[in-house]
C-alpha positions in Angstrom: 57.2 225.2 30.3 55.9 228.1 32.1 57.4 231.5 32.4 56.7 235.3 33.1 58.5 238.6 32.7 58.4 241.5 35.2 59.7 244.8 34.2 62.1 246.5 36.5 61.5 250.1 37.4 65.0 251.2 36.6 64.5 250.0 33.1 61.6 252.0 32.4 63.6 255.1 30.9 65.9 253.2 28.8 65.9 252.4 25.1 66.2 248.7 26.0 63.8 247.8 28.9 65.2 245.7 31.5 63.6 243.3 33.6 63.5 239.7 34.8 62.5 236.5 33.0 61.6 233.4 34.5 61.3 230.1 32.9 60.2 226.9 34.4 61.2 223.6 32.6 60.0 220.3 33.3 61.9 217.9 31.3 65.4 219.5 31.7 67.1 215.9 32.0 65.7 214.8 28.9 67.2 217.7 27.2 70.6 217.1 28.8 70.2 213.5 27.4 69.6 214.8 23.8 72.5 217.3 24.1 74.9 214.3 25.2 73.5 212.0 22.5 74.1 215.0 19.9 77.6 215.5 21.1 78.4 211.7 20.8 76.9 211.7 17.4 78.9 214.6 16.3 82.2 213.3 17.5 81.5 210.0 15.7 80.8 211.8 12.6 83.9 213.7 12.9 85.9 210.7 13.4 84.4 209.2 10.0 85.0 212.4 8.3 88.8 212.3 9.4 89.0 208.7 8.4 87.3 209.7 4.8 89.7 212.7 4.5 92.8 210.7 4.7 91.6 207.6 2.5 93.9 206.9 -0.5 92.0 205.2 -3.2 93.8 204.2 -6.5 91.6 202.8 -9.5 92.9 201.4 -12.6 90.4 200.6 -15.4 91.2 198.4 -18.2 90.0 195.7 -20.7 90.8 192.4 -20.4 90.7 191.1 -24.2 88.6 188.0 -23.0 85.8 190.4 -21.9 85.9 193.0 -24.9 83.0 192.4 -27.4 84.2 191.4 -30.9 82.1 192.8 -33.8 
């Protein structure tokens, strides 16, 4: 990645300087692929969260007489 900043003359008297920032990126397609992958994985995670949120689980615990220990 390469870049540079040039200050504009109209911004020299301002509290916040103005100018032009130029950034050159070489691997932008790879970045876009990673963004798309992250979106896909986030959607998949959201679907899983939605399924888990509506999961109804009932568990009954009990002892069967044949499995209880006798003293």
